C-alpha atoms as one frame of an Amber mdcrd trajectory, in Angstrom:
protein
 -39.754 -18.529 -50.614 -37.044 -17.648 -48.068 -39.694 -16.284 -45.697 -41.595
 -19.577 -45.861 -38.424 -21.570 -45.169 -37.592 -19.349 -42.193 -41.084 -19.842
 -40.754 -40.736 -23.619 -40.942 -37.348 -23.875 -39.201 -37.431 -26.036 -36.112
 -33.748 -26.621 -35.366 -31.784 -24.428 -32.950 -30.044 -21.516 -34.680 -26.864
 -19.980 -33.304 -25.438 -16.839 -34.904 -21.958 -15.588 -34.031 -22.397 -11.910
 -34.847 -18.929 -10.434 -35.223 -18.472  -6.727 -34.579 -16.886  -6.079 -37.977
 -19.112  -8.204 -40.184 -22.200  -8.096 -42.370 -24.659  -8.296 -39.487 -23.283
  -5.128 -37.931 -23.160  -3.493 -41.371 -26.743  -4.466 -42.333 -28.517  -4.358
 -38.967 -31.958  -3.577 -40.398 -31.895  -6.469 -42.869 -30.730  -8.859 -40.154
 -33.440  -7.659 -37.762 -36.068  -8.253 -40.466 -34.809 -11.800 -41.052 -34.892
 -12.559 -37.322 -38.521 -11.404 -37.077 -39.574 -13.887 -39.764 -38.135 -16.926
 -37.966 -40.701 -19.096 -36.205 -41.124 -17.863 -32.628 -40.818 -21.434 -31.330
 -37.381 -21.853 -32.901 -34.467 -21.507 -30.491 -32.456 -18.557 -31.782 -29.357
 -17.353 -29.985 -27.359 -14.402 -31.280 -23.882 -14.206 -29.780 -22.131 -10.844
 -30.163 -18.378 -11.260 -30.364 -15.483  -8.934 -31.168 -13.809  -9.673 -34.490
 -14.365 -10.050 -38.219 -15.393 -12.739 -40.715 -12.143 -14.659 -40.130 -12.451
 -14.704 -36.340 -12.603 -18.514 -36.293  -9.233 -18.638 -38.109  -7.496 -15.659
 -36.498  -8.705 -16.065 -32.905 -10.204 -19.538 -32.424  -9.913 -19.165 -28.647
 -12.653 -16.510 -28.807 -15.009 -18.805 -30.703 -14.233 -22.094 -28.917 -16.327
 -21.474 -25.755 -19.438 -20.809 -27.842 -18.876 -23.826 -30.100 -18.321 -26.016
 -27.034 -21.577 -24.733 -25.528 -23.472 -25.513 -28.742 -22.014 -29.018 -29.056
 -22.754 -29.926 -25.437 -26.233 -28.386 -25.427 -29.091 -30.830 -24.883 -30.777
 -29.470 -28.045 -27.867 -30.556 -30.245 -27.994 -33.599 -32.473 -26.753 -36.797
 -30.856 -24.850 -38.249 -33.828
């Protein structure tokens, strides 16, 4: 079922991949998940130094990426 959901995604996907997190620990599983995502889906993987709590411990490292996502023309216009 997860594979089918991934194939049907049409919204932009942004992944902040921290250097000391699950993505770096389980690279093969993450790579497999990325392959399943619809090729027309915008997927951006942003490698960043830190751990799971990067957004709390060092928000200045995350802020430029969040700003980019929020001001991107693909973002929702709520």
